[in-house]
N, C-alpha and C positions, 0 to 999 in steps of 0.2 A: 747073243744078239747079233743080227746080221748088219752088214754095212748100211743097207737101205734104211733100217730102223733108226740107226744113229743119225742119219741125215735128216729124217723126218723130225726127230726129237729136237735136233739143233734148230730146225726151221721154226718150230713152235716156241722155243725159247726166245729166239730173236724177235718173233712177232709180239710176244708178251712184253719184252723190254721196250719195243717201239710204242706199244699202246700206252704203257705206263708213262713213257716220256711225253707222248702227245697229251695225256691227261694232265701231266704236271705243267706243261706249257699252256694248255688251253683251258684248264679247270676254271679260272676266274671268269673266262668268257661265258662259260655255261651257267655260272651261279651269280654273277653280278651284272648290273645295268648302269649305264652312264647317263647322267642328266647334264646337258649343256645349256648354259644361260646366255642367250644372244641379247645384249642390252641395246641393240639398235643405235649405236653411236653414244650410248651413255657410259658411265663408269663400269669397268669390268667386274664380272661376278665369277667366282671360282666354281668350276664344274663339280658335281657330286657323283661318287660311286656308291650305289645303293645295292645291298644284297637282295637276291630274289625274294619277293614277297614283302619287301620293305616299302617305305614311302619317302619321297623327297622332302627335304626341309626347306621351308620358304626362307630365302635369304633376305638380308637387309635390302631395302629399296635402293636401287641405283639412282644416280643423279645425272642430269643432262641440262646444259645451259638453256635457259628460256623455255624449259619444259617441266611438266609435272608428271611424275610417274603415276600410272593408273593401276596396272596389273600385269601379271605374266600370262601369256596365251600359248596354247598348243593348237596349231593348225587354225589360228584365227579365233579360237574360242577360249574364254577365261579358264585357266587351269585350276583344278581343285587339288590342293596338296594333301588331301585325305585319300587320293586314289592310290591303289597298290600297283607298283611297277611290274610290267611283264616284258619290257623291251627298252632299248635305248631311246631317249627322247631329247628334243631340243625345244626349250621354252624361249619365247621372244617377248621382250619388253614392249608394252604399249604405253604411249605417251600422249599427253594433251599439251599443245603449245600454249605457253603463257603469254598473254597479251596484256601489257600494262597501259594504263591511261594516266594522263596528267591532269590534275585539278588545280587551277590557279584562282586565287581569291584576292581582290584588291579592296582594302578597307582603310579609310583615313589616309589614302595616298600611298599605303605600303602594300607590297605584294607578298603573298604567302602561297606555297604550293606543296602538293603531296602526290605521291604515286599510288595508284590503286589498281588492283587486278580487274580486268574486264568482267562486268557483271556483278561486281561487289560494290558495297557502299563505302564511301570514304570515311575513314576514322577521323572525326573532327579534331581530336587532339593532335593528330599527325600534321595538321596544317600549322600548328604552333602559333595560332593567332592569340595574342595576349588577352586574357579576360579583363573585364572592367566591372568592378564591384557595383552591383545594383543595376546592371544592364545585361540584356541578352543580345545575341547576334542574329540578324535576319539576312538571308542570302537572296540574290536576284540574278536571273540569267541575262543573256545578252539583249533580250527584249524587254528588260527591266521588270519582268514578272517575278513575283516571289517564288523562290526555288526551295524545294524540300531536299535538304542536304542528306537525308537518309535514303534517297532513291538509289537503285543500282546504277553504276556508271558504265555506259557502253560506248563512250566517245570522250575525247579530250574536252575539258570544260574550262571556260573563262567566265568567272563569276565576279560580281561585286557584292559588298556587304556593308552593313552599317550597324552601329550600336543602338539599341532601343532600350530606353529606360524601363525597368521593371517596377510595376506597382505591386506592392506586397500588402496583403490584408491579414488580419488576425481573426481566426475562428475560435471562439471560446465555447466551452462546454459546461453547462450547469447540470451535474449528474443527479441533482434533486434527490439526495439521499443514497445514491448508488456509489460505487467505487469511483475514485477520482479519474478524470480524463484530462490530460494536459492540453493546453492551447496549441493550435496549429498556425504556423505562418505560411501563407499560401500566395503564390504568384497570381496576379490578375489573369482571369480567363481559364485557370486550371480547376480541376475538381479535387475533392478529398475523398478518402476512403472512410466509410462509416466506422466509428470506433465502437469498442465494446465496453460495457459497464455492467456490473452485477450488483444486486441488492437482495439480501436474504429474504425469502418469502414473497418476492415479486418477480414478474416477468416484464422485460423491457418492451414497451409498445412501440417506441421509436423516438427520434429526436425532432423537436418542433421548433420552427421559427415563427414566433408569435403563436397563432392558433392553427397554423398549417404544418403538416408533417413534411419535413425537409426531404427533397429529392437529391440524393448524393451524386446524381449525374449533372447537377446544375453548376455551371462555371461560377466561381467566386468573383464578385465585382465590388465588394465592400466589406467592412468589418461587420461580423455578425456574431450573435450568441445563440447557441442551440441548447434547448432544455429537454432533458429526458422526461418521458412520461412512462409511468409504471402501472401495470395491472396486477391486482392481487393474484398471487400464486395459489395453487391448490392447498387445501388444509387437510391435516391428519389429526387423529385423536390420540391424546396421551391419557390413559386410564390409570387412576391411582386407586389401589385396593388396600383395605385393611381387613385382614383375614380373608373371608370370601365375599365381602361386601364392597361395593363401589363407594369409595370415599369422595372422589371427585373426578370428573371428566373434563379435560381441557383441550379444546380444538386449537391447534397452532398452525401457522403457515409453514408449508413444506420448506425444509432446509433452514429453519430457525430453531432457537432453543426454547425450552419450556421453563417457566418460572417455578421455583420450588414452592409448594403450598405450605400452609401452616402445619406444624407437626400435629399428627393425630394423637389422641390420648387413649389410654387403656388402663383401667383401674388395676393397680398392682404391678404395672409394667412400665418400663422406660422405653420411649421411642429411640431407636438407634439410627436408622437411615432408610432411604428408599432404595429398593434393589430391582435390577433387571436381570432375569435369569439367574437369580441367586448371588449376584455380585453388586457391590455398591454402584449406584448410578451417578455418573458425572453430569451435573446440570449444565455444563458447558457444551455438551454433545448436541449437535444439530440433528433435528428430527426429520427423517426421510420417509418413515412409514409408521403406521399405528403401532404403539407399544403399550404394554401394561407394566406398571411399577407397583411393587408390593412393599408394604411397610414391614420393617423388621423391628421387633420389640425384645427387650430383656426384662425378666421378672425382677422386681425390686420391692423392698419393704420399707425403705426409708431413703431420704435425700438429705444432702448437705446444703445449707444456705450460708454463704460466706458474705460477711459485711466488710467491704473495703472502705475504711474510714477516710482514706486519702488525706491523712494529717500527719503521716510519719510514724504512727503507732501501728502495732501489729493488727492484722485482720482478726475479726471475731467470727467464729463459726457456730452454727446451731444445727443439730440433727432433728429432722422432722419426719414423722410417719408419712408414708405415701398418701396423698390426698389431704393431709392435714394442713394447718396454718402455722406460720412462724410468728412468734411474738416479737414486737418491736423493741429493740434494745434502747438503752439510755442514749439520748442525743449526744454525739461526740462534740468536741470543741476543737477549734483551730484558731491560733492567734491571728487577729486581723480579719477574721471571716465570721460570717453568720451562717449557721447550719440551716439548710432549707428543706432537707428531706432525703429519702432514699429512692434511687432510680434503678430500674431494670431495663437494660438495653436502651437507655436514653429517655425512658418514660417513667413518670412517677409510679412507684410501686404501691399496690393496694394490699394492705396486710390482711385483708379478708380473702385473698386469693388462695386457692388450693395449690399446694406444692406437689408437683408431679415430675420434677426434674431437679438436678443439681443446678443451683443458680448462684450468681454473685450480684449482690446489691451494692451500689456505689453511692457514697455520700455526696450530696450536692452542696456546694458552698457558694456563698455570695460575699464578695469582698466588701468589708465594712467601709462606709464613707468616713472621711476625717470629720472630727467634731471641732467646733470653734466656740470661743467664749465671747459673749456679748455683755459688757459691763455697762451698768446704768449709774452714772455719777451725778451728784448735785453740781450746781454751778460753782461750788467752792472746791470741786474735785474730790469730795468725800463720796465713798461708794454707797449707793442706795441698795442695789441688788445685782446679782450676776446670774446669767442663764447660759446653759450649754446647748448648742444647736448643731445638728448634723449638716454636713456640707450640702448646700443647695436648698435647705429648708428655710422657713421664715421664723423669725423670733416673735414670740407672743408679747404684745404690749403690756407692760406691768401697770399696776394701779398708779394713777397720777400722784406724784409727790406733792407735799405742801411746804410752804415757807411763809412764816409770819410776815404780814405786810405785803405779800406778793401773790400774784395769781399765776398758776402753771399754764404755759402756752403750748409747748410741744417738746419733742426730743430732737436734739441737733447732732448731726454727724459731720465733723469737719466744718462746723459753723453754718451748716445748711440743714433745713428741715429733713428729717429721716422718714422714709416711707416704709411702713411695716409689711409691704408687699414685696420688699426687696429680698431675693435669695441671699443667704449668708455664705460667703466664700472665704472668709478670713476672720481673725480676731478683730473686734472693733470696740470702741468706747463711745457710748451715747451720753450726751450731757443735757440735763434738764434746763429748759429755757423758761424764765419767769418775766412777768411785767409787774412793776410796782403799783400797788393799789392806791388811788388818790382818795383821801378822806373827805367826806361831805360835811360841811358845818351843820350843827344842830342848834335848836333854841330860837329866841326872838332876836331879830336883827334891829338895832337901834340906829336910826339915821341922825347924824350930828350936823347941826347948822352953825356955821360961824357967823 
């Protein structure tokens, strides 16, 4: 290799080293961009180095005395932090100057004040005016005109105020069969919101004050009672079927329940239940559409009749062929009670009834009334006769007794004439009362003259 070739090779080597060094020093400049945040007098914000193709991250808002931060701008236009960077940029903070207003209120000789941002409404609580139970506060401007404290404040305000007694009225609600609505306590001059009430099978027509439908935009000025009026809701049919025949069709108000009809009968079968789509129907279910209930039966050949004697002894049972009659058993006994008969479900049972189900007949008892003794004595305290009488009944008057030389007058109880219309409530002794008979002289009467 010649000397010239060596020199050329050395030059290329030096150039390569120089280029590598330049790339090493300037590589970040080619692949990264700088984002500078100018807070315009606000708190400082750290600049960001963003890789080529990346996006700047929105920093926390800076702060500046008496100013409100609005946004970051690039060349006077709001900056979108979703933009992809392709150069170094400087973002400048945009501020709105904060202007505060002072609101002063004098009430009962005391002054209260609050600071509020220009254009905003004063927060009443910030005035710290003490509340007064049963009163509201009315505000007045310098021209003594009533002032709306909710208006935006655009200048310093000097207001006066006074406590105004609140009249409170009661609005009562008569739901008229619907769900309960609580009473409302309402400040005079204010309105109330129409309450809701529901009633199965009915639609609420409205709330009435007297005969007029109440307008809920009406300010309340006295105690009132509003009464609900209802219109019938739509009706749907509940169809009861036995086999393929309609047993009964019952129209019911929508969203109400249907009453269970009397159990159908089928010779040689026992009724089990009413079914909807093959499952036992719950009669507490509210009906919302037409349904068909089908009777389910089980084949039976005999039934059991149980006699509940209700006297402490064991129940008696009899087996009866389906459709047959049960024979009446011997009347049971119970100390202190009188047997009245047999009942089924609280009603006297007819032993001529056909038995088509297992049933329990219950003995019905009537508590026996106490019995009392009424003694009838002669006036010498010897007993003439005795009668037993049930409490509350009357004793029958016996045959009048006789006594030689005397005439029977009446019966005495405690030395007073006894009325046989008197109900007997205890043991008593009645005594015969007589009057002596005066004998009338008989024969000729001879007059003697001295």
